[in-house]
C-alpha positions in Angstrom: 0.0 0.0 0.0 1.6 3.3 -1.1 0.3 6.3 0.9 3.3 8.7 0.3 3.2 10.4 -3.1 6.2 11.0 -5.3 6.1 14.7 -4.5 5.9 14.0 -0.8 8.8 11.5 -1.1 11.0 14.2 -2.7 10.1 16.6 0.2 10.9 13.9 2.8 14.3 13.2 1.2 15.1 16.9 1.3 14.1 17.1 4.9 16.1 14.0 5.9 19.3 15.5 4.4 19.0 18.3 7.0 18.7 15.9 10.0 22.0 15.1 11.6 20.9 12.3 13.9 18.8 9.2 14.2 15.2 9.9 15.1 13.0 7.2 16.8 9.4 7.2 15.6 7.3 5.2 18.0 4.0 3.8 16.9 1.4 1.4 18.0 -1.4 -0.6 16.5 -4.7 -1.6 18.2 -6.5 -4.1 16.1 -8.2 -1.3 14.2 -9.0 -1.4 10.5 -6.4 1.4 10.1 -3.5 -0.7 11.5 -2.2 -1.6 8.1 -2.1 1.9 6.6 -0.2 3.1 9.7 2.3 0.3 9.4 2.7 1.0 5.7 3.2 4.7 6.3 5.9 4.1 9.0 7.7 1.5 6.8 7.6 3.9 3.8 8.8 6.9 5.8 11.7 4.9 7.3 12.6 3.6 3.9 12.7 7.1 2.4 14.4 8.9 5.3 17.3 6.7 6.6 17.5 8.8 9.7 14.2 7.4 11.1 14.2 4.3 13.2 10.7 2.9 13.8 9.9 1.4 17.2 6.6 -0.5 17.7 5.1 -0.1 21.2 3.1 -3.1 22.4 1.6 -2.0 25.8 0.0 1.4 25.3 -3.7 1.9 26.1 -4.8 3.4 22.9 -8.0 2.8 20.9 -6.6 3.6 17.5 -3.2 3.2 15.8 -1.0 6.1 16.7 2.3 7.7 15.9 4.2 9.2 18.9 6.5 12.2 18.3 8.4 12.7 21.5 6.7 12.0 24.9 3.7 14.3 24.6 2.7 14.6 20.9 0.6 11.9 19.2 -0.7 11.6 15.7 -3.9 9.5 15.2 -3.6 10.6 11.6 -1.4 9.9 8.6 0.5 13.2 8.3 0.4 13.7 4.6 -0.6 16.6 2.3 -0.8 19.8 4.4 0.1 18.0 7.6 3.4 16.6 6.4 5.5 19.8 7.0 4.6 20.3 10.7 4.9 16.6 11.4 8.5 16.5 9.9 9.5 19.7 11.7 8.4 18.5 15.2 9.7 15.0 14.6 13.2 16.5 14.1 12.9 19.2 16.8 10.2 19.2 19.5 10.7 22.9 19.9 10.3 23.6 16.2 7.2 25.9 16.7 7.9 27.5 20.0 9.0 30.7 18.3 5.3 31.2 17.2 4.3 31.6 20.8 4.3 35.2 22.1 5.9 36.3 25.3 2.6 36.9 27.1 1.5 33.4 26.4 4.9 32.0 27.4 4.7 33.8 30.7 1.3 32.3 31.5 2.3 28.9 30.3 5.2 28.7 32.7 2.6 28.6 35.5 1.0 25.4 34.1 1.7 22.6 36.6 -0.9 19.9 35.7 -1.5 18.1 32.4 -3.6 19.7 29.8 -4.8 17.2 27.2 -5.5 18.8 23.8 -7.1 17.0 20.9 -7.2 18.7 17.5 -9.3 17.3 14.7 -8.0 17.9 11.2 -8.7 16.7 7.7 -6.0 16.1 5.0 -6.8 19.0 2.8 -8.0 21.5 5.4 -6.2 24.8 4.6 -6.5 26.2 8.2 -5.6 23.0 10.1 -1.7 23.2 9.9 -1.7 26.7 11.6 -3.8 25.4 14.5 -1.7 22.3 14.8 1.6 24.3 14.9 0.2 26.6 17.6 -0.6 23.6 19.8 2.8 22.0 19.0 4.4 25.2 20.0 2.7 25.1 23.4 3.7 21.5 23.8 7.3 22.4 23.0 7.3 25.0 25.8 5.7 23.0 28.6 5.8 19.3 29.1 2.4 19.4 30.7 0.7 20.1 27.4 -0.2 16.9 25.6 -1.3 17.1 22.0 -3.1 14.5 19.9 -3.8 15.2 16.2 -6.7 13.2 14.9 -7.8 12.8 11.3 -11.6 13.0 11.6 -12.0 11.4 8.1 -9.7 8.5 9.0 -11.5 8.0 12.3 -15.1 8.9 11.8 -16.1 7.0 14.9 -13.9 9.3 17.1 -15.3 12.4 15.3 -18.8 11.2 16.0 -18.1 10.5 19.6 -16.6 14.1 20.0 -19.4 15.6 18.0 -17.0 17.1 15.4 -18.7 19.0 12.5 -15.8 20.9 11.1 -12.0 21.2 11.1 -10.0 22.3 12.8 -11.6 21.7 16.1 -9.6 21.8 19.4 -10.8 20.1 22.5 -9.3 20.6 26.0 -9.7 17.8 28.5 -12.9 16.6 26.7 -14.7 19.7 28.2 -13.9 22.9 26.3 -13.8 23.3 22.5 -12.8 25.8 19.8 -13.8 25.5 16.1 -11.7 27.3 13.6 -8.7 29.4 14.7 -7.7 29.2 18.3 -6.3 32.0 20.5 -3.3 30.7 22.3 -3.6 33.1 25.2 -7.3 32.2 25.7 -6.4 28.5 25.6 -3.6 28.8 28.1 -5.7 30.9 30.4 -8.4 28.3 30.5 -5.8 25.6 31.2 -4.7 27.6 34.3 -8.3 28.3 35.5 -9.4 24.6 35.4 -10.4 22.8 38.6 -7.8 20.0 39.0 -10.6 17.9 40.4 -12.0 17.8 36.9 -8.8 16.3 35.4 -9.6 13.3 33.1 -8.4 9.8 33.8 -6.0 10.1 30.8 -4.4 13.3 32.3 -3.9 11.6 35.7 -2.6 8.5 34.0 -0.1 10.6 32.0 1.2 12.1 35.2 1.7 8.7 36.7 3.4 7.3 33.6 5.7 10.3 33.8 6.8 9.0 37.2 4.9 11.7 39.0 2.7 9.6 41.3 3.7 12.0 44.1 2.3 14.8 42.1 -1.1 13.2 41.7 -1.2 12.4 45.4 -0.2 16.0 46.2 -2.9 17.4 44.0 -5.6 15.4 45.7 -4.2 16.2 49.1 -4.0 19.9 48.4 -7.7 19.9 47.3 -8.7 17.4 50.1 -10.5 15.3 47.5 -10.2 12.0 45.7 -10.6 13.0 42.1 -13.5 11.1 40.4 -11.3 10.1 37.5 -8.7 8.6 39.8 -11.1 5.8 40.7 -11.2 4.9 37.0 -7.4 4.2 37.2 -7.8 2.0 40.3 -10.3 -0.3 38.5 -8.7 0.0 35.0 -8.5 -3.3 33.1 -4.8 -2.8 32.3 -2.5 -4.0 35.1 0.2 -1.3 34.5 -2.4 1.5 34.9 -3.7 0.0 38.2 -0.2 -0.5 39.5 0.6 3.2 39.0 -2.7 4.2 40.7 -1.8 1.9 43.7 1.5 3.7 44.0 -0.4 6.9 44.3 -2.5 5.4 47.1 0.6 4.3 49.0 1.9 7.8 48.7 -1.4 9.3 49.8 -1.6 7.1 52.9 1.7 8.6 54.1 0.7 12.2 53.0 -3.0 12.3 54.0 -4.2 9.1 55.5 -7.8 10.3 56.2 -8.1 11.3 52.6 -6.7 8.0 51.4 -9.5 6.3 53.3 -12.1 8.1 51.1 -11.4 5.7 48.2 -13.3 3.0 50.0 -16.9 4.2 49.2 -16.4 4.6 45.4 -14.5 1.3 45.2 -17.2 -0.6 47.0 -19.8 0.9 44.7 -17.8 -0.2 41.6 -16.7 -3.7 42.9 -19.7 -5.6 41.4 -19.0 -4.2 37.9 -15.3 -5.0 37.6 -13.7 -8.1 36.2 -12.4 -10.8 38.5 -8.8 -10.1 37.4 -9.2 -6.6 38.8 -10.9 -7.5 42.1 -7.8 -8.7 43.9 -6.0 -5.4 43.3 -9.1 -3.4 44.5 -9.2 -5.5 47.7 -5.5 -4.8 48.2 -6.2 -1.0 47.9 -9.0 -1.4 50.4 -6.5 -2.8 52.9 -3.9 -0.2 52.1 -6.3 2.7 52.4 -6.6 2.1 56.2 -10.4 2.7 56.4 -12.0 0.1 58.7 -15.4 0.9 57.2 -14.3 -1.6 54.5 -14.2 -4.5 57.0 -17.9 -5.6 56.7 -17.6 -5.7 52.9 -14.4 -7.6 53.0 -16.0 -10.2 55.3 -18.9 -10.6 52.9 -16.4 -11.2 50.1 -15.0 -14.1 52.0 -18.5 -15.5 52.4 -19.7 -15.3 48.8 -16.5 -15.5 46.6 -15.2 -18.9 45.4 -12.1 -17.6 43.6 -9.1 -18.4 45.8 -7.0 -15.4 44.8 -9.9 -13.0 45.5 -10.4 -14.6 48.9 -6.7 -14.4 49.7 -6.7 -10.7 48.8 -9.7 -10.1 51.0 -8.1 -12.0 53.9 -4.9 -10.0 53.5 -6.9 -6.7 53.5 -8.8 -7.7 56.7 -5.5 -8.6 58.3 -4.1 -5.2 57.3 -7.1 -3.4 58.8 -7.3 -5.3 62.1 
């Protein structure tokens, strides 16, 4: 399958001649119908530009095949046509578009201390999309808490339908705020700063944990004296690595704010019947670690009704921890 045109191949070769180092292009597939086009694109790009080393990631929780440019920029799009130039630029230099961000925006952006997840929907021939994408890439290049995902709404119509996209470009912040057409960088950053951290999404919190900042998540919740609703999603997540990171947060929170840590009990008990058996043992472990003795009657009932040996062992260990 040939997705890169002859004209684009010429441009890629010219670009590659200016790159003086090996660039790793991480990507993942997900069992999606678009897996093959993404693999084909990566193979073609690496074949044309000898400086690119593809690396397939096998354990990333994504719904769609994705290209990763650095730690905080993702393309759920084949960056061709108008999107090729910004993609190549940021692949070679994560700070490629920071010069487009004015000093007033930079000053505000320096204050951003929690993740801001930005999705920008584009289409291959959209004349206005590259300017919006480069603005977001510039913000991401200045602050590692800005995460950008570029999504081709034509390639992924199910995602566009889910996010109620009717035109491109459309920018969405934390699945809550949106802009259609041009986006004002200062307005966007101001809203990032004014958000209530308790409204952070599960993806934002997971991103902090995966960046080895479990302490930061625990500190945020401690400072606001609240278990963030999205954090519970991480404790019952089907993927083991995600749950493990959330459990590290709980362990930190027990030391930092033990009474607050105990507040995870009620939402976990409410969710217990809906989660898979492979997750229940970890949830029971958290109930023991949280130190809230209100969980004891529930743990005793688990021993009475459960037949799975591992679940019963986890419940027994949690009871022992709490008594």
